[in-house]
C-alpha positions in Angstrom: -18.2 39.3 -31.3 -16.8 35.8 -31.8 -13.4 37.0 -30.7 -15.0 38.4 -27.5 -16.7 35.1 -26.7 -13.5 33.2 -27.4 -11.5 35.5 -25.1 -14.2 35.2 -22.4 -14.2 31.4 -22.7 -10.4 31.3 -22.5 -10.4 33.4 -19.4 -13.1 31.2 -17.8 -11.1 28.1 -18.6 -7.9 29.6 -17.1 -9.9 30.5 -14.0 -11.3 26.9 -13.7 -7.8 25.4 -14.1 -6.4 27.7 -11.4 -9.2 26.7 -9.1 -8.6 23.1 -9.8 -4.9 23.3 -9.0 -5.7 25.2 -5.8 -8.2 22.6 -4.7 -5.9 19.7 -5.5 -3.0 21.3 -3.6 -5.3 21.9 -0.6 -6.5 18.3 -0.6 -3.0 16.9 -0.8 -1.8 19.1 2.1 -4.8 18.2 4.1 -4.3 14.4 3.5 -0.6 14.6 4.4 -1.3 16.6 7.6 -4.1 14.1 8.6 -1.9 11.1 7.9 0.9 12.5 9.9 -1.3 13.4 12.9 -3.1 10.1 12.7 0.2 8.1 12.7 1.5 10.1 15.6 -1.7 9.9 17.6 -2.0 6.1 17.0 1.6 5.6 18.0 1.0 7.5 21.3 -2.3 5.6 22.1 -1.3 2.1 21.1 -1.3 -0.1 24.2 1.0 -3.0 24.8 -1.4 -5.5 23.3 -1.0 -3.8 19.9 1.5 -5.4 17.6 3.4 -2.6 15.8 4.4 -3.4 12.2 7.3 -1.2 11.1 8.3 -1.0 7.4 11.1 0.6 5.5 10.4 0.5 1.8 12.1 1.9 -1.3 9.7 0.8 -4.0 6.6 -0.2 -2.0 7.3 -3.9 -1.5 7.9 -3.8 2.2 4.9 -1.6 2.7 2.8 -4.1 0.8 3.9 -7.0 2.9 3.4 -5.0 6.1 -0.2 -4.4 5.0 -0.8 -8.0 4.3 0.7 -9.0 7.6 -1.5 -6.6 9.5 -4.6 -7.7 7.6 -4.1 -11.4 8.6 -3.4 -10.4 12.2 -6.4 -8.2 12.4 -8.6 -11.0 11.1 -7.3 -13.2 13.9 -8.2 -10.6 16.5 -4.7 -9.3 17.1 -4.7 -5.4 17.0 -2.0 -4.0 14.8 -0.5 -0.6 14.0 1.4 0.0 10.8 4.1 2.6 10.9 7.0 3.6 8.6 10.3 3.1 10.2 10.9 6.9 10.3 8.2 7.1 13.0 9.7 4.5 15.3 11.5 6.2 18.1 13.4 5.2 21.3 10.5 5.6 23.7 8.5 3.2 21.5 11.3 0.7 21.3 11.8 0.8 25.1 8.2 -0.4 25.7 7.2 -3.9 26.6 5.6 -4.8 23.3 6.0 -6.7 20.0 7.3 -5.0 16.9 7.6 -6.7 13.5 10.2 -5.1 11.3 9.8 -5.5 7.5 12.6 -3.8 5.7 14.2 -3.6 2.3 17.8 -3.0 1.4 18.8 -0.5 -1.3 22.1 0.3 -2.9 25.2 -1.4 -1.4 23.5 -2.6 1.8 21.9 0.7 2.7 18.6 1.5 4.3 15.8 2.8 2.1 15.9 6.6 1.7 12.8 7.0 3.9 14.5 5.3 6.8 17.6 7.4 6.8 16.4 9.5 9.7 16.0 6.3 11.8 19.5 5.1 11.0 21.2 8.5 11.4 19.3 9.8 14.5 18.6 6.6 16.4 20.9 3.8 15.3 24.0 5.9 14.9 23.5 7.7 18.2 22.7 4.6 20.2 26.1 3.1 19.8 26.8 -0.4 20.9 25.7 -1.8 24.3 25.7 1.6 26.0 25.6 4.6 23.7 23.6 7.7 24.5 20.3 6.0 25.3 21.5 5.3 28.8 21.1 1.8 30.1 23.1 -1.1 28.9 19.9 -2.8 27.7 17.7 0.2 26.7 15.2 -2.0 24.8 15.3 -5.0 27.1 11.5 -5.2 27.3 11.1 -5.3 23.5 10.3 -8.5 21.5 10.8 -8.2 17.8 11.2 -10.0 14.5 12.8 -9.0 11.3 11.8 -9.8 7.7 14.6 -8.7 5.4 13.9 -8.1 1.8 16.6 -8.2 -0.9 18.0 -9.5 -4.1 20.8 -12.0 -4.2 22.1 -10.5 -7.4 23.5 -7.7 -5.1 26.7 -8.3 -3.1 25.2 -7.1 0.2 22.0 -9.2 0.2 19.5 -8.1 2.8 22.2 -6.1 4.5 20.0 -3.5 6.1 17.8 -6.2 7.6 20.9 -7.9 9.0 22.2 -4.6 10.4 18.9 -3.7 12.0 18.6 -7.2 13.6 22.2 -7.0 15.0 21.6 -3.5 16.3 18.3 -4.4 18.1 20.0 -7.4 19.7 22.9 -5.2 20.8 20.4 -2.9 22.5 19.0 -5.7 24.6 15.9 -6.5 22.5 14.7 -10.1 22.3 14.0 -11.7 18.9 10.8 -13.7 18.6 12.5 -15.9 16.0 15.5 -15.9 13.7 15.6 -13.3 11.0 13.9 -14.3 7.7 15.5 -13.2 4.5 13.5 -13.0 1.2 15.1 -13.1 -2.2 13.1 -11.2 -4.8 9.7 -11.9 -3.3 10.3 -15.6 -2.7 6.9 -17.1 -1.7 8.5 -19.9 0.4 10.3 -17.4 2.6 7.1 -15.3 2.9 5.1 -18.3 3.9 7.7 -19.1 6.6 7.3 -15.5 7.9 3.5 -16.1 8.2 4.0 -19.3 10.1 6.6 -17.9 12.5 4.5 -14.8 13.2 1.4 -16.9 13.9 3.4 -19.1 16.3 5.2 -16.2 18.0 2.0 -14.3 18.6 0.0 -17.4 19.5 -2.4 -17.1 16.6 -2.8 -20.7 15.3 -5.8 -19.8 13.2 -4.0 -16.9 11.4 -5.7 -16.7 8.0 -3.5 -17.2 4.9 -2.6 -14.1 3.0 -4.5 -13.2 -0.1 -2.2 -13.7 -3.0 -1.7 -10.7 -5.2 -4.0 -10.7 -8.2 -2.2 -10.7 -11.6 -4.2 -9.8 -14.7 -3.8 -11.0 -18.2 -2.3 -8.3 -20.4 -1.6 -8.4 -24.1 1.6 -7.1 -25.7 0.4 -4.8 -28.5 3.8 -3.4 -29.6 7.5 -4.0 -29.0 9.8 -1.6 -30.7 13.6 -1.3 -30.6 14.3 2.3 -29.8 18.0 2.4 -30.5 18.9 0.2 -33.5 22.3 1.8 -33.8 23.3 0.9 -30.3 24.5 -2.7 -30.2 25.9 -2.3 -26.7 22.6 -1.8 -24.8 19.4 -2.4 -26.9 16.4 -0.7 -25.4 12.8 -1.6 -26.2 9.5 0.3 -25.9 6.7 -2.1 -24.9 3.0 -1.3 -25.0 0.6 -3.5 -22.9 -3.2 -3.5 -22.7 -5.5 -5.5 -20.4 -7.1 -8.5 -22.2 -10.5 -7.8 -20.6 -10.5 -4.2 -21.8 -10.8 -2.7 -18.3 -7.9 -0.4 -17.8 -7.0 -0.2 -14.0 -6.0 3.1 -12.5 -2.5 4.1 -11.4 -0.4 7.2 -10.8 3.0 8.4 -12.0 5.6 6.6 -10.0 3.7 3.3 -9.8 5.3 0.0 -10.9 4.4 -2.8 -13.2 5.2 -6.2 -11.6 5.4 -8.9 -14.3 5.4 -12.7 -13.8 8.2 -14.2 -15.9 8.0 -17.9 -16.6 11.0 -20.0 -15.7 12.4 -21.9 -18.6 13.6 -24.9 -16.6 10.3 -26.5 -15.5 6.6 -26.0 -16.0 6.2 -26.3 -12.3 8.9 -23.7 -11.4 7.7 -20.6 -9.5 7.6 -17.7 -11.9 10.2 -14.9 -11.4 8.9 -11.5 -10.7 10.4 -8.4 -12.3 9.5 -4.7 -11.8 9.4 -1.9 -14.3 8.6 1.8 -13.9 5.5 2.7 -15.8 6.2 5.4 -18.4 2.5 6.2 -19.1 -0.7 7.3 -17.5 -4.2 5.6 -17.7 -5.3 8.4 -20.0 -3.0 7.0 -22.7 -5.0 3.7 -22.7 -2.0 1.4 -22.1 1.0 0.6 -20.0 4.2 1.8 -21.6 7.5 0.3 -20.5 11.2 0.8 -21.3 13.1 -2.5 -21.2 16.8 -2.8 -21.8 18.2 -6.2 -22.8 20.6 -7.4 -20.0 23.2 -10.1 -20.5 25.0 -12.3 -18.0 28.8 -12.6 -18.0 28.5 -15.6 -20.3 26.7 -13.5 -22.9 23.2 -15.0 -22.4 20.2 -12.7 -22.3 18.7 -12.0 -18.9 15.7 -14.1 -18.0 13.2 -11.2 -17.9 14.5 -8.9 -20.6 15.2 -11.8 -23.0 11.7 -13.1 -22.6 10.0 -9.8 -22.9 12.0 -8.5 -25.9 12.7 -11.6 -28.0 10.3 -14.4 -27.1 7.0 -12.5 -26.7 5.3 -11.3 -29.9 2.6 -8.7 -30.3 -0.7 -10.5 -29.5 0.9 -12.7 -26.8 -0.2 -12.4 -23.2 1.6 -12.1 -19.9 0.6 -11.8 -16.2 1.0 -8.3 -14.7 -0.2 -6.4 -11.7 0.2 -2.7 -10.9 1.8 -2.1 -7.5 1.5 1.3 -5.8 4.8 3.0 -5.1 3.9 5.8 -2.8 7.6 6.6 -2.3 7.7 7.9 -5.9 4.3 9.5 -6.2 4.1 13.2 -7.3 4.8 16.1 -4.9 2.2 18.8 -4.4 1.2 20.3 -7.7 2.4 23.8 -6.8 6.0 22.6 -6.2 8.7 22.8 -8.8 10.0 19.4 -9.8 13.6 18.5 -10.8 13.7 15.2 -12.6 17.0 13.4 -12.9 17.7 10.1 -14.6 19.5 8.0 -17.1 18.7 5.2 -19.5 15.5 3.4 -18.9 15.0 5.5 -15.8 13.4 8.0 -18.1 10.3 5.8 -18.0 9.4 6.9 -14.4 10.3 10.5 -15.1 8.3 10.6 -18.3 5.1 9.6 -16.4 5.6 12.5 -14.0 6.3 15.0 -16.9 3.2 13.8 -18.7 1.0 14.2 -15.6 2.3 17.7 -14.9 2.1 18.9 -18.5 -1.6 17.6 -18.7 -2.6 19.6 -15.5 -0.6 22.8 -16.2 2.2 22.3 -13.7 5.0 23.8 -15.8 7.7 24.3 -13.2 9.7 21.3 -14.4 13.4 20.7 -15.0 14.6 17.5 -16.7 18.2 16.3 -16.5 18.6 13.1 -18.6 21.6 11.1 -19.7 22.3 8.3 -22.2 25.1 7.3 -24.6 24.3 9.1 -27.9 21.7 11.6 -29.0 21.3 9.9 -32.4 20.4 6.5 -31.0 19.4 6.9 -27.4 17.1 9.9 -27.0 14.0 8.1 -25.9 10.7 9.9 -26.0 12.4 12.8 -27.8 9.2 14.0 -29.5 7.3 14.2 -26.1 10.2 15.9 -24.4 10.7 18.5 -27.1 7.0 19.1 -27.4 6.7 19.8 -23.7 9.7 22.1 -23.9 8.1 24.1 -26.8 4.8 24.4 -24.9 6.6 25.7 -21.8 5.7 22.6 -19.7 9.4 21.8 -19.4 11.1 25.0 -18.3 14.7 23.6 -18.3 16.2 20.7 -20.2 19.8 19.4 -19.7 20.9 16.4 -21.9 24.0 14.5 -21.2 24.9 12.1 -24.1 28.2 10.7 -22.8 29.6 9.4 -26.1 28.9 12.4 -28.3 32.2 14.1 -27.4 35.7 13.1 -26.5 35.3 13.9 -22.8 32.3 11.9 -21.4 29.6 14.1 -19.9 27.1 12.7 -17.4 24.0 14.1 -15.6 26.0 14.9 -12.5 28.3 17.2 -14.5 25.2 19.2 -15.6 24.0 19.4 -12.1 27.4 20.6 -10.8 27.5 23.3 -13.5 24.0 24.4 -12.6 24.6 24.5 -8.9 23.3 28.1 -8.5 20.1 27.3 -10.3 19.7 24.0 -8.4 20.0 25.9 -5.1 17.5 28.5 -6.3 14.9 25.9 -7.3 15.2 24.1 -4.0 15.0 27.3 -2.0 11.7 28.0 -3.9 10.3 24.6 -2.7 11.2 22.3 -5.6 11.3 18.5 -5.1 14.0 16.3 -6.6 13.2 12.9 -8.1 15.8 10.5 -9.4 15.2 7.4 -11.5 17.6 5.1 -13.2 20.8 3.1 -12.4 22.0 3.1 -8.8 25.6 2.4 -9.5 27.2 5.4 -11.1 24.4 7.8 -11.9 22.3 7.8 -8.7 25.4 7.6 -6.4 27.2 10.4 -8.3 24.0 12.6 -8.4 23.6 12.1 -4.6 27.3 13.2 -4.1 26.7 16.4 -6.2 23.5 17.1 -4.3 25.3 16.7 -1.0 28.1 18.9 -2.3 25.7 21.6 -3.6 23.0 21.7 -0.9 24.9 20.4 2.1 24.2 17.2 4.1 21.8 18.8 6.5 19.6 20.3 3.8 19.6 17.2 1.8 18.6 15.1 4.8 15.8 17.6 5.4 14.6 17.1 1.8 14.6 13.3 2.4 12.7 13.6 5.7 10.0 15.9 4.1 9.7 13.8 1.0 11.2 16.3 -1.4 14.1 14.0 -2.4 12.9 10.7 -3.7 14.6 7.9 -5.7 13.5 5.0 -7.8 16.9 3.4 -8.5 18.0 -0.1 -9.3 
């Protein structure tokens, strides 16, 4: 009798889980369809008095600034419409209106992945002064401004913002004021943007932005994960809120940490971002932090402070920033997760979320130096594999054999399976180093799927990257 009750209970539980997955998938598809129709409808209905704020974001920073810009303008009585750059088209640019462009740069001066359709279908086809859009000044009625976000540690600082600005000018559009470039969230540059926007739109009483709220978090653990690897020490940090109230977040979101500057007590803290490796259900934020060194051998500002100066029990200032560009796909999709090094943090959160909810169509391709020292979260990964929550696992430990093997080599060898997963609707998420890994993976995906299909995956949100 007990066995019958147990079997019945198991069947009921399975049915409830199936219903839950169906409901979640339906809700997600409904929200996406509604968002798309709302954006398209708003774009069509916005009159000339509406200031359009267009953003191109790789990790959510540009979107966050676009939202704050819109909030301050709305409060001053200036109607706004926020749109991703992918929804900006030639007819909109040809109108007599104001558009504020807030754009990030990724890679070696490239546009964010989500803006690739804008660059390939609009900018590339428009040409110089004439192009296929017709008139010599197709956007002659447009007045615009560009806020370019970047990091001066990269060679092509703010390059996409510069390219966009030059292209708009070449198409006859008129700039409201000179392009403003922001290095790593520099508050002085952002305040200049606020002042210039207020002056250009004749909003002298434009309210100041609300500064992001950083909470006090306590470091509860800091453990070296690869003690045998002197080349690239990697640490596992565990953080908990000091007030005991754990905020909510999703797999793909980012921990933004305020790093004190050592030179002066009055210096503006530096901000550093880390992919969150855990979920709220685990009761803490888990991070993977690799120690970085400058050419002179000194530890990097952020990684040095986090891994050598902070001690368990010490506190830091942190906020969780939503990164919609790396949120999970629909639950019923397969998910191919590709990454290397500390990029495993962002992938681990997705695997944990899908394993907890029974979404088992997952494939992980992960690369590091040696299996003995650098197999982070090994217990979790192998447990998910044993449970069937990870249907395929490819590991590339480059230094474990004479010929170095990297994640892109595994992808190329598995080309047939890769195409099959994509044809069945799988999404591809990449997290880790931009130079080398992400670029080589992109090349293999282009080679295997073809440029057109890969672009379609980008446009539909089935190919997403959190790379640095």
